[in-house]
C-alpha positions as CSV (number, residue, x, y, z in Angstrom):
1,M,-60.5,69.6,82.4
2,E,-61.8,71.8,79.6
3,E,-58.2,72.8,78.7
4,T,-57.3,69.1,78.4
5,R,-60.2,68.6,75.9
6,I,-59.0,71.6,74.0
7,L,-55.5,70.1,73.7
8,G,-57.0,66.9,72.4
9,A,-59.1,68.9,69.9
10,S,-56.0,70.8,68.8
11,L,-54.2,67.6,68.0
12,A,-57.2,65.9,66.2
13,P,-56.8,67.7,62.7
14,L,-53.2,66.4,62.5
15,L,-53.9,62.8,63.3
16,L,-54.0,60.2,60.5
17,P,-54.9,56.5,60.4
18,G,-52.0,54.5,61.7
19,D,-51.0,57.1,64.3
20,V,-50.5,55.9,67.9
21,V,-50.7,58.1,71.0
22,S,-49.4,56.8,74.3
23,L,-51.0,58.4,77.4
24,S,-49.3,58.2,80.7
25,G,-49.3,59.9,84.1
26,D,-51.2,60.2,87.3
27,L,-54.6,58.6,87.9
28,G,-57.3,61.1,87.2
29,A,-54.9,63.5,85.4
30,G,-57.1,63.6,82.2
31,K,-56.0,60.8,79.9
32,T,-59.6,60.0,78.9
33,V,-60.6,63.6,78.8
34,F,-57.8,64.2,76.2
35,V,-59.2,61.4,74.1
36,Q,-62.7,62.9,74.5
37,G,-61.4,66.1,72.9
38,V,-59.8,64.3,70.0
39,A,-62.8,62.2,69.4
40,A,-65.3,65.1,69.5
41,A,-63.1,67.0,67.0
42,L,-63.0,64.0,64.7
43,G,-66.8,63.8,64.7
44,V,-67.4,60.9,67.2
45,S,-71.0,61.3,68.3
46,R,-71.0,58.5,70.9
47,R,-70.0,59.3,74.5
48,V,-66.2,58.5,75.0
49,T,-65.6,56.8,78.4
50,S,-62.6,55.3,80.1
51,P,-61.8,51.8,78.9
52,S,-60.3,50.8,82.3
53,F,-62.7,47.9,82.9
54,V,-63.4,46.7,79.4
55,I,-59.8,47.4,78.2
56,V,-60.7,48.5,74.6
57,H,-63.3,50.9,73.2
58,H,-63.8,51.4,69.4
59,Y,-65.2,54.7,68.1
60,E,-66.2,55.8,64.6
61,G,-65.7,59.4,63.4
62,A,-63.7,60.9,60.5
63,Y,-61.3,57.9,61.2
64,P,-61.8,54.8,63.4
65,I,-60.4,55.3,66.9
66,V,-59.1,52.5,69.1
67,H,-58.9,53.5,72.8
68,M,-57.1,51.1,75.0
69,D,-56.3,51.0,78.7
70,V,-53.6,48.6,79.9
71,Y,-53.6,49.6,83.6
72,R,-55.2,46.3,84.8
73,L,-53.0,44.1,82.7
74,N,-50.0,42.4,84.4
75,S,-47.8,41.3,81.5
76,F,-46.9,41.9,77.9
77,Q,-48.4,38.5,77.1
78,E,-51.8,39.6,78.4
79,V,-51.6,42.7,76.1
80,L,-50.6,40.5,73.2
81,D,-53.4,38.0,74.0
82,L,-55.9,40.8,73.7
83,G,-54.8,41.2,70.1
84,F,-52.7,44.3,70.5
85,E,-50.9,43.7,67.2
86,E,-54.3,43.6,65.4
87,L,-55.5,46.7,67.3
88,L,-52.5,48.6,65.8
89,D,-54.7,48.9,62.8
90,P,-53.2,51.1,60.0
91,E,-56.7,52.3,59.2
92,A,-57.3,53.6,62.8
93,I,-55.9,56.0,65.3
94,M,-54.9,54.3,68.5
95,F,-54.7,55.8,72.0
96,V,-53.1,53.7,74.8
97,E,-53.7,54.8,78.3
98,W,-50.8,53.8,80.6
99,G,-48.8,53.4,77.4
100,E,-45.5,53.7,79.2
101,A,-46.2,50.2,80.5
102,V,-46.1,48.7,77.0
103,T,-43.5,51.0,75.3
104,P,-41.6,48.0,73.8
105,L,-44.8,47.0,72.0
106,L,-45.4,50.4,70.5
107,P,-44.3,51.3,67.0
108,R,-41.0,53.3,66.5
109,R,-43.0,56.4,65.7
110,Y,-45.6,57.6,68.2
111,L,-46.6,60.5,70.4
112,E,-46.2,60.2,74.2
113,V,-48.4,62.5,76.2
114,E,-47.6,62.5,79.9
115,M,-50.0,64.1,82.4
116,R,-49.0,64.8,86.0
117,R,-50.5,66.6,88.9
118,A,-48.5,69.8,89.6
119,M,-48.1,71.6,92.8
120,N,-51.6,71.2,94.3
121,P,-52.8,67.6,94.0
122,D,-56.3,68.7,95.4
123,D,-56.9,71.0,92.5
124,P,-57.9,69.0,89.4
125,T,-56.9,71.8,87.1
126,D,-53.3,72.1,88.5
127,R,-51.4,69.7,86.2
128,V,-48.6,69.6,83.7
129,I,-49.0,67.9,80.3
130,A,-45.9,67.0,78.3
131,F,-45.8,66.0,74.6
132,R,-42.9,63.9,73.6
133,P,-42.7,63.1,69.9
134,R,-41.1,59.9,68.9
135,G,-40.2,60.5,65.2
136,A,-39.7,63.6,63.1
137,E,-43.3,63.7,61.8
138,W,-44.6,63.8,65.4
139,G,-42.3,66.7,66.1
140,R,-43.9,68.7,63.3
141,K,-47.4,67.6,64.4
142,V,-46.8,68.7,68.0
143,Q,-45.4,72.1,66.9
144,A,-48.5,72.7,64.8
145,M,-50.8,71.5,67.6
146,S,-49.2,73.8,70.1
147,Q,-49.9,76.8,67.8
148,T,-53.6,75.8,67.4
149,A,-53.9,75.1,71.2
150,E,-52.4,78.4,72.1
151,T,-55.1,80.2,70.1
152,L,-57.9,78.0,71.4
153,L,-56.8,78.1,75.0
154,A,-56.4,81.9,74.9
155,A,-59.9,82.2,73.5
156,A,-61.3,79.9,76.2
157,S,-59.4,81.5,79.1
158,A,-60.9,84.3,81.2
159,E,-57.4,85.6,82.0
160,T,-55.2,87.1,79.4
161,T,-51.6,85.9,79.3
162,Q,-48.8,86.8,77.0
163,R,-46.6,83.9,77.9
164,S,-46.7,80.6,76.1
165,R,-48.3,77.7,77.9
166,F,-46.0,75.3,76.1
167,S,-42.4,74.4,77.2
168,S,-39.8,71.9,76.2
169,A,-38.7,71.4,79.9
170,P,-39.1,67.9,81.2
171,I,-41.6,67.2,84.0
172,P,-40.6,65.1,87.0
173,R,-41.6,61.5,87.0
174,A,-43.9,60.3,89.8
175,R,-42.3,58.0,92.3
176,D,-45.3,55.6,92.4
177,H,-45.1,54.8,88.7
178,R,-47.3,51.9,87.7
179,G,-46.3,49.6,84.8
180,V,-46.8,46.3,83.2
181,N,-43.8,44.1,83.5
182,D,-42.6,41.5,81.1
183,G,-43.6,38.6,83.3
184,K,-40.0,37.6,84.0
185,G,-39.7,39.3,87.4
186,P,-40.7,42.2,89.6
187,E,-41.2,45.7,88.1
188,A,-38.3,48.0,88.2
């Protein structure tokens, strides 16, 4: 999971208030760990924990951070009733775990980070993380982040590798995808 923290820390210097990051993927794949890396790099001194049961955590660092988990919510209306529009604070950076469930509520420009278990589901380090920029500025941020991450990951890795860890290839979607529906019928 240390590599996931490093990826988060690599993104942190590029984040600005108003940025939104949607985190999706398998249970236990590292969504909260990624936020921990960002938060530590932004000077958050408080312990960063999963907001699964409380839905929203607020952290103070170089910028305010809103960390939300919509896994337990069942409709868009529940998300809106929590004050989602107010949580999209232009003065804060927002992370939404299970963000794919509320994609229609997200701004036009955001970063999607998808984390999936790879070949060996019993190995917590065997996973694939995909960054999907939504908007040109996110494309530039992801490119800059990947260069920083390559350097930090190489320094932290016991093995030396000449190949890039980053790829633009899509990762397969999980069959048991969990999402919040719009309240008008069963999930697709």
